[in-house]
C-alpha positions, 0 to 999 in steps of 0.5 A: 613154471608155465603153461603151455599151448600146443598148436598142432598143424593150426590152419587159420590165421586169426585163431592163431594170432587170437592163440597169441594174445591169450598167451601173452595176456596169460604168460603162458608159452605158444608152441606152433607145430608145422605144417602151419595153414598161413605164414606168421607174416601174414597180415590177420595173424598179425591183426588178430594178435595185435601189439600183442605178438611182440610179447608172446613167448612162441615156440615153431617146431619142424613137426609134432615128433620134433616137439614130443621129442624135446617135450617127452608126453607125460602126465601133465600133458593133455589132448583135446578132443571131442573124441573124449569121454573126460570133461577139462574141469575134470583133471587136476591140471598143473601149473606147467600142464601142456595142453595139446589143440590139433587143426581146426579142421582135422583135430589132434592127428589120431595116432597121437590119440590113440597113442594117450587115451588117458590124456583126452579131454574134452569139452562138453557140448550140445550132441551134434554140434562138431566142435568150438572155435579153437581160439574159443576153446583154449581159451577156456581150457587155459583159463581153467589151469589158470583157475585150477592154480591160481594164485600161483598164476 
């Protein structure tokens, strides 16, 4: 059992590098859904991921459709969005949870949210704030999943 981080069309290489480092440190898999806003060879991603990148279980997918065909949406899939009503810590996150995070500038695709409203979770924050940094948000929710499943981690 392994936690799965799914980044849908990330745009900022430093965020993805930091998330890669986080996934390597927690033995979580990282799924990158194309198109990306950068290349994986960019120095910013390598600098943020440092030497942890070589220990990362990384998967790239040509599209969200390709990913969901290989990993059909189910009860262990969770969509992190500011549009949710339920907080992430109110959900029971299994040790094999798929945690989806959207683009830094747009979030997750509306069609995905509309298809799976029961899977939507949010990180509570002060009203009027738009969102948190993608790497920060990923760390918050990933460590809640680890907390819920400790010591299985």
